[in-house]
Backbone bond lengths (Angstrom), bond angles and torsions (degrees), N, CA, C in turn:
res aa  C-N    CA-C-N  psi(-1)  N-CA   C-N-CA  omega(-1)  CA-C   N-CA-C  phi
1 X - - - 1.466 - - 1.528 109.34 -
2 X 1.320 115.46 135.35 1.454 121.84 178.50 1.522 108.67 -126.08
3 X 1.328 115.78 134.37 1.461 120.94 179.03 1.518 109.80 -123.77
4 X 1.326 116.01 147.99 1.454 120.09 171.30 1.524 108.07 -75.27
5 X 1.336 116.61 167.69 1.458 119.25 177.78 1.530 110.73 -60.37
6 X 1.331 116.41 -40.98 1.467 119.90 -178.93 1.532 110.70 -61.74
7 X 1.320 116.11 -43.86 1.470 119.76 179.46 1.530 111.21 -65.30
8 X 1.341 116.39 -43.19 1.463 120.56 -179.56 1.527 111.23 -63.98
9 X 1.323 116.55 -40.82 1.456 120.05 -179.93 1.525 111.38 -67.35
10 X 1.318 116.83 -40.25 1.466 120.00 178.68 1.530 110.87 -62.96
11 X 1.330 117.03 -42.55 1.458 120.33 179.46 1.526 111.09 -68.71
12 X 1.331 116.04 -36.17 1.462 120.44 178.46 1.530 110.40 -64.02
13 X 1.332 116.69 -42.84 1.453 120.64 179.28 1.530 111.06 -64.03
14 X 1.312 116.71 -40.31 1.465 120.57 177.23 1.523 110.60 -64.16
15 X 1.329 116.01 -41.44 1.467 121.61 178.12 1.528 110.81 -60.88
16 X 1.335 117.26 -42.86 1.458 121.40 179.78 1.527 111.08 -63.14
17 X 1.321 116.09 -43.61 1.465 120.37 -178.74 1.523 111.44 -64.66
18 X 1.333 116.10 -33.50 1.465 120.50 -179.11 1.530 112.14 -82.23
19 X 1.343 116.82 -7.54 1.466 120.47 -177.46 1.518 113.10 -83.93
20 X 1.317 117.36 -5.80 1.458 120.54 178.87 1.521 113.84 80.32
21 X 1.345 117.89 15.81 1.458 121.06 178.81 1.521 110.16 -76.14
22 X 1.325 115.97 157.15 1.457 120.80 177.45 1.530 109.67 -63.17
23 X 1.308 115.90 151.50 1.467 121.11 -177.22 1.523 111.75 -58.10
24 X 1.334 116.71 -41.43 1.469 119.69 179.95 1.528 111.64 -66.16
25 X 1.335 116.81 -35.38 1.460 120.23 178.28 1.521 110.70 -66.52
26 X 1.332 116.50 -43.52 1.464 120.80 177.56 1.523 109.99 -59.82
27 X 1.326 116.90 -45.25 1.461 121.05 -179.09 1.524 111.28 -62.64
28 X 1.335 116.49 -37.62 1.459 120.69 -179.81 1.523 111.45 -67.16
29 X 1.338 117.11 -47.05 1.465 120.75 176.83 1.527 110.76 -58.76
30 X 1.319 116.20 -45.82 1.453 121.62 -177.56 1.529 111.07 -60.24
31 X 1.324 116.45 -46.41 1.461 120.80 -179.20 1.527 111.24 -63.55
32 X 1.334 117.19 -43.43 1.465 120.60 -178.57 1.532 111.82 -62.50
33 X 1.322 116.58 -44.78 1.467 119.68 -177.63 1.518 110.50 -71.31
34 X 1.311 117.77 -39.76 1.464 120.20 178.01 1.528 111.16 -63.30
35 X 1.326 116.63 -38.33 1.471 120.34 178.54 1.523 110.53 -64.72
36 X 1.328 116.40 -38.97 1.474 120.75 176.83 1.523 110.49 -63.08
37 X 1.328 117.14 -45.19 1.464 121.32 -179.77 1.527 110.03 -64.72
38 X 1.318 117.50 -41.71 1.469 120.53 178.07 1.517 110.94 -61.21
39 X 1.334 116.39 -39.46 1.466 120.49 178.91 1.528 110.33 -64.04
40 X 1.334 117.33 -43.29 1.461 120.88 177.78 1.526 110.86 -59.65
41 X 1.304 116.25 -43.63 1.462 120.02 -177.13 1.524 111.84 -70.60
42 X 1.325 117.07 -37.68 1.462 120.10 177.86 1.521 111.50 -67.84
43 X 1.339 115.14 -29.59 1.468 119.88 177.36 1.529 111.25 -82.43
44 X 1.334 116.07 3.81 1.460 122.92 -179.35 1.529 111.33 55.81
45 X 1.329 114.01 39.88 1.456 120.08 177.63 1.534 108.84 -82.90
46 X 1.304 116.13 138.18 1.468 120.86 -176.77 1.536 112.92 -87.13
47 X 1.328 117.51 3.11 1.466 120.86 -178.37 1.528 111.33 -62.78
48 X 1.310 115.32 144.28 1.458 122.90 178.56 1.527 108.21 -121.06
49 X 1.341 118.39 173.99 1.471 119.11 -179.91 1.520 114.46 -55.97
50 X 1.329 117.37 -27.92 1.460 119.54 -178.86 1.524 113.72 -99.36
51 X 1.341 116.94 0.77 1.469 118.42 -179.18 1.527 113.88 -125.23
52 X 1.342 119.19 -13.48 1.466 117.47 -178.51 1.532 108.80 -64.82
53 X 1.318 115.66 150.87 1.463 121.05 -170.21 1.520 112.02 -127.24
54 X 1.329 114.47 179.40 1.457 120.27 176.89 1.520 111.01 -63.88
55 X 1.329 117.55 -25.88 1.464 120.80 177.29 1.523 110.47 -65.52
56 X 1.330 116.96 -38.94 1.465 120.71 176.95 1.527 110.38 -64.82
57 X 1.327 116.35 -42.57 1.465 120.66 -179.40 1.524 110.33 -66.70
58 X 1.333 116.86 -42.06 1.465 120.84 179.32 1.524 110.95 -64.33
59 X 1.323 116.71 -38.59 1.472 120.76 178.48 1.530 110.46 -65.73
60 X 1.313 116.37 -39.03 1.462 119.77 178.62 1.525 110.63 -67.98
61 X 1.309 116.09 -39.49 1.465 120.43 176.65 1.532 110.20 -59.47
62 X 1.328 116.67 -43.83 1.461 120.98 178.49 1.524 111.01 -64.47
63 X 1.314 115.93 -38.42 1.478 120.98 177.38 1.524 110.19 -60.88
64 X 1.317 117.02 -44.18 1.464 120.62 179.26 1.524 111.38 -64.81
65 X 1.331 116.36 -35.90 1.458 120.65 179.74 1.515 112.32 -70.20
66 X 1.331 116.38 -50.81 1.470 120.98 -168.62 1.520 113.81 -95.54
67 X 1.296 117.94 -41.26 1.464 119.78 -176.77 1.524 112.43 -84.75
68 X 1.325 116.33 -38.46 1.465 120.72 -176.62 1.524 111.83 -98.63
69 X 1.341 115.94 -22.11 1.469 122.07 -179.20 1.525 112.15 59.50
70 X 1.316 115.65 42.84 1.464 119.88 176.60 1.526 109.08 -72.50
71 X 1.317 119.16 144.96 1.478 121.09 177.74 1.523 110.83 -67.50
72 X 1.330 117.41 154.30 1.472 121.16 -177.56 1.519 114.41 -54.19
73 X 1.319 117.40 -42.73 1.467 119.57 -178.47 1.524 111.11 -62.23
74 X 1.319 116.14 -38.26 1.464 120.64 178.91 1.522 111.01 -68.17
75 X 1.335 116.72 -41.23 1.466 120.68 178.45 1.523 110.14 -64.78
76 X 1.319 117.06 -41.62 1.468 119.96 178.39 1.525 111.40 -61.87
77 X 1.336 115.85 -36.74 1.460 119.76 176.29 1.530 110.41 -60.63
78 X 1.336 116.41 -42.98 1.467 121.05 178.23 1.524 110.17 -63.39
79 X 1.324 117.27 -42.35 1.462 120.75 179.67 1.535 110.87 -62.13
80 X 1.328 116.82 -37.97 1.461 119.54 177.64 1.528 110.62 -66.59
81 X 1.317 117.29 -36.12 1.462 120.63 176.71 1.520 110.87 -64.61
82 X 1.331 116.53 -41.83 1.461 120.16 179.21 1.528 111.09 -69.21
83 X 1.319 117.07 -32.02 1.472 119.65 174.75 1.526 110.30 -65.75
84 X 1.320 115.42 -39.77 1.466 119.69 176.61 1.529 109.96 -61.66
85 X 1.308 117.06 -43.58 1.458 122.15 178.56 1.527 110.53 -63.65
86 X 1.330 116.20 -40.26 1.462 120.42 178.69 1.515 112.39 -63.35
87 X 1.351 116.85 -40.29 1.462 120.26 177.48 1.524 111.03 -65.22
88 X 1.320 115.60 -36.27 1.463 119.96 176.73 1.524 110.64 -63.34
89 X 1.327 117.22 -44.19 1.461 121.01 179.62 1.522 111.19 -64.87
90 X 1.326 116.54 -36.24 1.467 119.76 175.04 1.529 110.78 -61.53
91 X 1.327 115.75 -46.34 1.466 119.81 179.91 1.524 111.81 -62.70
92 X 1.337 115.56 -29.92 1.461 120.47 178.70 1.527 112.29 -79.82
93 X 1.334 116.75 -10.83 1.452 120.86 -177.71 1.511 113.81 82.37
94 X 1.338 116.34 14.39 1.469 120.17 -179.13 1.527 112.55 -90.08
95 X 1.312 117.22 -21.93 1.463 121.67 178.36 1.526 108.01 -132.48
96 X 1.321 115.73 137.03 1.465 119.58 177.95 1.525 110.37 -77.03
97 X 1.335 116.67 -41.00 1.459 122.96 177.16 1.525 108.58 -120.25
98 X 1.312 115.54 165.86 1.467 120.66 178.03 1.528 108.56 -89.86
99 X 1.343 118.63 107.60 1.471 120.41 -176.40 1.527 112.80 -59.70
100 X 1.321 117.17 -37.83 1.462 120.09 -175.95 1.522 112.39 -73.46
101 X 1.321 117.43 -24.65 1.462 121.02 -178.10 1.525 111.59 -66.02
102 X 1.319 116.46 -24.71 1.461 121.22 -177.50 1.530 112.64 -81.73
103 X 1.320 116.94 -9.74 1.471 121.19 -179.04 1.524 108.49 -96.64
104 X 1.328 118.29 117.42 1.479 120.47 -175.39 1.527 112.52 -69.38
105 X 1.313 114.95 152.39 1.456 120.47 174.56 1.525 109.54 -75.44
106 X 1.310 115.59 161.63 1.454 120.53 177.79 1.531 110.32 -82.13
107 X 1.310 116.09 145.01 1.464 120.21 174.48 1.522 107.77 -72.35
108 X 1.323 116.74 136.22 1.453 121.03 179.68 1.518 110.17 -89.53
109 X 1.314 115.69 147.75 1.458 120.31 178.11 1.521 109.24 -71.67
110 X 1.301 116.84 164.13 1.467 122.17 -175.29 1.520 114.14 -54.74
111 X 1.366 119.79 -43.40 1.459 118.25 -178.97 1.521 113.47 -60.63
112 X 1.360 118.21 -25.59 1.454 121.34 -177.16 1.520 112.54 -96.65
113 X 1.331 116.87 -3.23 1.452 120.79 -175.83 1.520 110.24 -102.25
114 X 1.314 117.01 125.60 1.455 119.75 -179.96 1.528 110.02 -84.92
115 X 1.319 115.33 158.27 1.456 121.50 176.18 1.517 107.37 -119.08
116 X 1.305 117.33 124.27 1.470 121.15 -174.49 1.518 110.91 -111.49
117 X 1.322 114.30 163.41 1.461 121.45 178.72 1.530 111.23 -64.01
118 X 1.319 115.92 154.39 1.459 120.66 173.71 1.526 109.10 -87.05
119 X 1.317 116.11 164.35 1.463 120.47 177.35 1.528 111.02 -61.99
120 X 1.325 116.55 -37.26 1.467 120.46 -179.99 1.532 110.69 -65.34
121 X 1.326 116.83 -40.28 1.457 120.48 178.47 1.526 111.31 -65.05
122 X 1.313 115.70 -40.71 1.462 120.33 179.30 1.526 111.13 -65.66
123 X 1.323 116.63 -41.48 1.457 120.41 178.66 1.532 110.63 -61.30
124 X 1.326 116.46 -43.84 1.467 121.40 178.43 1.527 110.28 -62.96
125 X 1.320 116.32 -41.80 1.462 121.62 179.93 1.530 111.16 -63.03
126 X 1.329 116.37 -43.54 1.457 120.11 -179.88 1.526 111.57 -64.75
127 X 1.315 117.22 -38.88 1.464 120.52 178.71 1.515 111.10 -61.13
128 X 1.318 116.79 -39.56 1.463 120.80 178.98 1.524 110.34 -69.67
129 X 1.343 116.45 -43.29 1.468 120.52 -177.56 1.521 112.21 -66.68
130 X 1.319 117.15 -29.75 1.473 120.57 -177.80 1.522 112.96 -80.56
131 X 1.324 117.14 -9.36 1.463 120.37 176.58 1.529 108.84 -82.41
132 X 1.341 118.93 124.77 1.472 121.82 -177.64 1.529 111.40 -73.41
133 X 1.326 116.28 78.28 1.462 119.67 -172.60 1.527 113.56 -109.25
134 X 1.335 118.14 10.37 1.457 119.92 177.76 1.522 109.80 -156.28
135 X 1.329 116.20 166.78 1.462 121.60 -179.52 1.528 111.89 -62.35
136 X 1.316 116.00 -31.27 1.463 121.10 -177.73 1.526 112.57 -104.10
137 X 1.330 116.91 23.65 1.464 120.13 -174.68 1.530 112.36 -59.08
138 X 1.324 117.76 -43.91 1.466 121.12 -178.77 1.525 110.84 -65.08
139 X 1.332 115.66 -41.34 1.472 119.47 178.28 1.531 111.17 -66.31
140 X 1.322 116.47 -43.18 1.463 119.82 -179.24 1.525 111.23 -64.22
141 X 1.323 116.97 -34.50 1.461 120.23 177.73 1.526 110.31 -66.26
142 X 1.325 117.02 -38.63 1.466 120.67 176.30 1.523 110.60 -63.33
143 X 1.316 116.60 -44.78 1.470 121.03 177.48 1.522 110.27 -56.84
144 X 1.324 116.31 -45.55 1.458 120.78 179.86 1.523 110.96 -60.90
145 X 1.320 117.18 -45.75 1.462 120.82 -179.90 1.527 111.72 -62.89
146 X 1.315 117.13 -41.75 1.468 119.97 -177.47 1.522 111.78 -66.26
147 X 1.324 116.95 -31.29 1.465 120.87 176.91 1.523 111.50 -80.98
148 X 1.327 115.32 -47.41 1.460 122.34 -170.19 1.528 112.95 -83.95
149 X 1.323 117.56 -33.89 1.464 121.61 -174.16 1.523 114.04 -111.15
150 X 1.347 116.68 -7.31 1.466 119.87 178.60 1.520 112.73 -128.45
151 X 1.332 118.01 -12.13 1.459 121.27 173.38 1.508 115.31 73.52
152 X 1.328 118.38 26.51 1.457 120.12 179.63 1.524 110.94 -76.26
153 X 1.315 116.31 156.47 1.452 122.51 168.97 1.535 108.07 -82.10
154 X 1.321 116.04 157.21 1.463 119.94 179.88 1.528 110.57 -58.01
155 X 1.320 117.38 -43.71 1.463 120.47 -179.42 1.525 110.82 -63.11
156 X 1.316 117.37 -38.16 1.461 120.30 -179.54 1.524 111.14 -63.63
157 X 1.316 116.93 -35.26 1.470 120.72 178.07 1.520 110.41 -63.04
158 X 1.321 116.86 -41.46 1.469 119.97 -176.77 1.521 112.42 -68.41
159 X 1.316 118.57 -21.85 1.463 122.11 -176.75 1.524 113.42 -97.15
160 X 1.321 117.92 -2.37 1.462 120.65 -178.93 1.526 110.96 -63.77
161 X 1.319 115.48 138.01 1.452 121.47 176.43 1.527 109.73 -116.19
162 X 1.308 115.87 161.69 1.463 120.31 -178.18 1.528 111.71 -57.47
163 X 1.318 116.56 -36.13 1.465 121.00 -178.85 1.528 112.78 -68.28
164 X 1.333 117.16 -14.27 1.465 120.47 -179.14 1.526 112.09 -80.86
165 X 1.312 116.26 -11.32 1.464 121.47 -174.76 1.519 111.35 -106.23
166 X 1.327 115.74 128.78 1.457 121.40 175.60 1.529 108.64 -121.64
167 X 1.307 116.40 107.76 1.458 121.40 179.11 1.518 109.14 -103.38
168 X 1.320 116.70 127.74 1.455 121.36 178.83 1.512 110.35 -140.95
169 X 1.316 116.68 165.69 1.459 120.64 -178.89 1.525 111.71 -66.66
170 X 1.326 116.47 -34.81 1.462 120.41 -176.68 1.522 112.67 -94.05
171 X 1.346 117.06 -35.05 1.454 119.82 -173.61 1.519 110.74 -152.58
172 X 1.323 116.89 142.41 1.462 122.29 176.47 1.522 108.41 -122.22
173 X 1.325 115.56 135.72 1.460 121.14 -177.48 1.519 110.26 -130.36
174 X 1.330 115.04 148.18 1.455 121.30 176.87 1.520 108.31 -127.86
175 X 1.315 116.57 126.54 1.460 121.34 179.08 1.519 109.83 -99.86
176 X 1.318 115.81 127.30 1.459 122.30 175.43 1.521 106.40 -100.42
177 X 1.294 117.47 116.35 1.453 121.12 -175.36 1.530 111.85 -70.91
178 X 1.325 114.33 157.12 1.459 119.76 177.90 1.525 109.99 -62.10
179 X 1.333 114.74 135.54 1.455 120.72 177.85 1.521 108.13 -131.86
180 X 1.310 116.97 109.66 1.450 120.12 -178.36 1.517 110.67 61.77
181 X 1.325 116.01 -121.75 1.455 121.77 -178.85 1.524 112.26 -93.69
182 X 1.325 116.92 -0.03 1.462 120.95 177.69 1.527 109.26 -87.50
183 X 1.338 116.29 120.16 1.459 121.11 -174.91 1.527 111.31 -69.61
184 X 1.318 115.79 155.47 1.457 121.11 174.48 1.531 109.48 -66.28
185 X 1.323 116.09 153.67 1.461 120.09 178.80 1.525 109.11 -151.70
186 X 1.317 116.01 158.17 1.459 121.77 178.47 1.520 108.85 -120.80
187 X 1.325 116.67 132.21 1.460 122.47 -175.39 1.527 109.74 -120.28
188 X 1.335 118.01 126.73 1.471 120.16 174.16 1.526 109.86 -72.81
189 X 1.303 116.58 142.00 1.460 121.45 -177.18 1.523 110.48 -106.09
190 X 1.313 115.57 142.36 1.462 121.25 178.53 1.524 109.36 -70.68
191 X 1.326 115.51 164.72 1.467 119.80 178.73 1.529 111.07 -63.05
192 X 1.335 116.25 -37.29 1.463 119.47 179.83 1.526 110.82 -65.65
193 X 1.336 116.79 -41.13 1.463 120.76 177.98 1.518 110.56 -66.77
194 X 1.324 116.34 -40.19 1.460 120.69 177.49 1.533 110.68 -61.34
195 X 1.331 116.60 -41.29 1.465 120.80 179.98 1.530 111.10 -65.26
196 X 1.344 115.97 -41.12 1.466 120.05 179.11 1.525 110.58 -64.30
197 X 1.317 116.79 -40.34 1.468 120.75 178.54 1.527 111.30 -66.37
198 X 1.330 116.22 -42.56 1.467 119.46 -179.49 1.526 110.93 -63.75
199 X 1.322 116.61 -40.92 1.461 120.29 178.66 1.526 110.42 -63.20
200 X 1.336 115.60 -41.32 1.462 119.48 178.69 1.532 110.91 -65.53
201 X 1.331 116.97 -42.93 1.463 120.68 -179.01 1.528 111.57 -63.96
202 X 1.335 116.04 -33.07 1.465 119.62 177.73 1.528 111.61 -65.04
203 X 1.347 115.74 -24.31 1.462 120.52 -178.86 1.525 112.69 -103.87
204 X 1.326 115.99 -6.67 1.467 121.53 -171.97 1.525 110.81 -61.75
205 X 1.347 116.46 121.37 1.453 121.62 -179.94 1.532 109.13 -136.09
206 X 1.327 117.59 81.14 1.471 119.35 179.39 1.525 111.38 -67.49
207 X 1.336 115.73 148.63 1.460 120.04 -179.87 1.518 111.32 -74.68
208 X 1.337 116.70 -24.61 1.456 121.04 179.88 1.520 110.04 -105.79
209 X 1.340 119.53 125.94 1.467 121.65 177.11 1.529 110.65 -60.09
210 X 1.324 115.65 138.70 1.456 119.61 178.93 1.513 114.19 73.75
211 X 1.329 118.26 18.72 1.473 121.59 179.17 1.530 109.01 -57.40
212 X 1.344 118.79 122.07 1.466 120.64 -174.95 1.523 114.13 -81.43
213 X 1.327 117.17 -16.50 1.461 120.04 -172.50 1.522 111.70 -81.64
214 X 1.328 115.19 140.95 1.460 119.97 177.88 1.526 110.09 -65.51
215 X 1.325 116.60 -46.93 1.458 122.88 176.08 1.531 107.37 -116.48
216 X 1.304 116.96 136.65 1.461 119.30 -171.33 1.515 110.65 -140.35
217 X 1.325 114.32 159.88 1.455 121.16 176.94 1.512 111.14 -92.05
218 X 1.309 117.04 -175.04 1.468 121.80 -177.38 1.517 112.26 -65.39
219 X 1.339 116.21 -27.68 1.462 119.80 -178.03 1.525 112.57 -85.97
220 X 1.322 117.29 2.82 1.451 120.40 -178.65 1.503 113.94 86.20
221 X 1.331 116.99 -5.62 1.458 121.39 176.83 1.516 110.66 -84.35
222 X 1.331 117.76 -178.49 1.464 120.33 -178.75 1.526 111.88 -64.26
223 X 1.312 115.36 147.83 1.461 120.50 174.82 1.521 108.43 -59.12
224 X 1.308 117.76 138.98 1.461 120.62 -178.03 1.524 111.27 -78.72
225 X 1.322 115.23 155.61 1.466 120.07 176.06 1.530 109.56 -60.56
226 X 1.317 116.15 -37.46 1.462 120.08 179.17 1.527 110.78 -61.11
227 X 1.345 117.40 -38.34 1.467 120.59 178.92 1.524 110.92 -66.02
228 X 1.338 116.43 -38.49 1.466 120.29 176.42 1.523 109.94 -62.53
229 X 1.323 115.69 -46.43 1.458 120.29 -179.31 1.523 111.21 -64.57
230 X 1.334 116.87 -36.04 1.464 120.16 179.83 1.522 110.60 -69.14
231 X 1.329 117.07 -38.07 1.469 120.35 176.76 1.521 110.47 -59.66
232 X 1.325 115.35 -44.86 1.468 120.62 179.75 1.526 110.43 -64.34
233 X 1.329 116.10 -44.41 1.467 120.01 -178.86 1.529 111.10 -62.43
234 X 1.323 116.97 -40.43 1.463 120.35 -179.86 1.531 111.23 -65.15
235 X 1.330 116.20 -42.51 1.462 119.71 177.87 1.530 110.53 -65.32
236 X 1.327 116.24 -39.98 1.457 119.98 178.57 1.515 112.17 -63.31
237 X 1.327 115.44 -40.65 1.465 119.58 178.73 1.518 110.82 -63.18
238 X 1.334 116.62 -42.55 1.457 120.53 179.78 1.530 111.35 -65.59
239 X 1.328 116.39 -32.42 1.465 120.59 -179.48 1.526 112.63 -93.00
240 X 1.332 116.50 0.92 1.469 122.77 -177.86 1.528 111.27 58.08
241 X 1.332 114.23 45.72 1.459 121.56 178.06 1.521 109.06 -127.81
242 X 1.310 116.64 143.39 1.459 121.80 176.08 1.523 107.60 -85.58
243 X 1.325 116.85 92.16 1.459 121.97 -172.19 1.512 112.23 -106.46
244 X 1.317 115.03 148.62 1.454 122.95 167.83 1.526 107.37 -137.18
245 X 1.316 116.10 164.20 1.465 119.25 175.90 1.525 110.09 -59.39
246 X 1.305 116.80 -37.05 1.461 120.41 -179.03 1.524 112.25 -66.94
247 X 1.332 117.44 -38.65 1.467 119.29 -179.32 1.529 110.95 -65.83
248 X 1.325 117.28 -30.84 1.466 120.59 177.43 1.529 110.41 -73.41
249 X 1.319 117.02 -41.06 1.467 121.49 175.77 1.532 110.37 -63.18
250 X 1.331 116.08 -38.09 1.468 120.37 178.20 1.525 111.07 -62.48
251 X 1.320 116.96 -37.47 1.468 120.05 178.14 1.522 110.21 -62.97
252 X 1.321 116.15 -45.17 1.467 119.76 178.58 1.531 110.37 -57.40
253 X 1.326 115.93 -46.34 1.463 120.34 -177.55 1.522 111.55 -62.72
254 X 1.310 116.58 -44.80 1.464 120.87 -179.13 1.526 110.84 -63.96
255 X 1.318 117.65 -43.42 1.457 120.80 -179.91 1.528 111.39 -66.53
256 X 1.330 116.86 -36.84 1.464 120.07 177.41 1.525 110.24 -63.30
257 X 1.322 116.12 -42.00 1.474 120.03 179.15 1.524 110.69 -65.76
258 X 1.320 117.35 -44.01 1.470 120.82 -179.94 1.520 111.11 -62.62
259 X 1.325 116.62 -37.41 1.460 121.18 -175.73 1.523 112.81 -77.19
260 X 1.327 117.03 -36.53 1.465 119.75 -172.54 1.528 114.41 -112.09
261 X 1.341 117.75 -30.65 1.461 120.00 -173.89 1.516 112.49 62.24
262 X 1.331 116.81 19.78 1.466 122.47 -175.21 1.531 108.97 -102.99
263 X 1.322 116.70 103.21 1.455 121.88 -175.95 1.528 111.32 -65.40
264 X 1.326 116.58 -41.11 1.466 120.13 179.85 1.523 111.01 -63.17
265 X 1.330 116.90 -41.02 1.463 120.82 178.54 1.524 110.23 -63.55
266 X 1.324 116.81 -40.05 1.459 121.63 178.40 1.524 110.80 -59.95
267 X 1.319 116.46 -46.70 1.465 121.52 179.67 1.527 110.62 -62.90
268 X 1.346 116.09 -43.10 1.459 120.21 -176.75 1.524 111.67 -68.91
269 X 1.326 117.27 -47.58 1.472 120.68 -176.45 1.532 111.62 -63.66
270 X 1.328 117.12 -34.99 1.461 120.12 -178.20 1.521 112.57 -83.27
271 X 1.336 116.84 -11.71 1.461 119.33 -177.78 1.512 111.64 66.95
272 X 1.340 116.33 42.46 1.461 122.04 -177.33 1.521 109.95 -92.35
273 X 1.321 117.24 131.48 1.463 121.05 -179.70 1.523 112.43 -82.60
274 X 1.324 117.17 -33.01 1.467 120.73 -177.92 1.522 108.94 -113.28
275 X 1.328 118.21 116.05 1.466 121.04 -175.95 1.525 114.46 -55.29
276 X 1.346 118.23 -32.05 1.462 118.47 -177.86 1.528 111.82 -63.71
277 X 1.320 116.57 -22.18 1.459 120.37 177.58 1.521 110.98 -63.48
278 X 1.330 117.02 -30.44 1.464 121.33 -177.72 1.522 113.17 -81.86
279 X 1.337 117.52 -15.29 1.467 120.47 -176.11 1.520 111.67 -61.17
280 X 1.337 117.37 -31.91 1.464 120.35 -176.36 1.520 112.70 -59.97
281 X 1.334 117.49 -27.56 1.460 119.76 -178.08 1.515 112.00 -71.26
282 X 1.317 116.22 -20.43 1.467 120.59 -179.98 1.527 111.02 -72.98
283 X 1.305 116.14 -26.24 1.469 120.60 -177.95 1.531 112.00 -114.33
284 X 1.330 116.55 19.82 1.461 120.09 -178.05 1.530 111.43 -64.70
285 X 1.314 115.63 148.91 1.459 122.75 175.63 1.516 109.74 -113.80
286 X 1.329 117.06 147.77 1.463 119.73 177.62 1.527 109.61 -76.94
287 X 1.333 115.62 154.53 1.457 120.54 179.24 1.518 110.56 -68.60
288 X 1.310 115.48 145.05 1.467 120.19 177.05 1.520 109.24 -74.69
């Protein structure tokens, strides 16, 4: 089977829309691949969807670096889009290998590279959090799990409602509702996170009857972002670690990438609108 660029791009766009990706992510992939195809055509390159190679991708990467002066993170985002396109062509039987996969990403400079916790630090942190050493120990453990094992933002934790949680013997799921331009998403929960939530729910005693929030403040309203941050800071102090809610979310993202190597899954699980934002996790360094 042979397709023209127009046919391949149309099918790729349909494939993206059917993949359940956020609208902004689909638009970003589409723009990156179309720009690559336009560059090939302007360069009067004879490559087609079934014949373009890693040399074409490498040349385009160099063009973005030297002629356009795009920043490394932006170029890496484009490379991930072309890798996605290459996997699509493989699935279609148009390419035997993924041409873009053979082209390495650019190393990011220090300001753009995050530093994440080590496994040893996380283990120590969990041991401290699991010790019932305060009135809010069960709640703080849930906060830790939602950041560290589910990758939520601090604000997302404060907005969780009881209806967003599905606990079952075989599988537990958490739905993060749409917020502004950030699409809704569903995250599977680990057994350890499920256990922490169940223990907390067994103790849950809201001051207001019918309180809809999973975590709540003294007034029965949603837990404040400041309370989430304070829980993290207290655990960090006890573990002698400089912790923030973001550093815990970063650990989740880095571990997900290491475990799956699935860029689309990383973007979806984190609820990221711009794919280039997720590139930093690929080059993350552990904390010293």
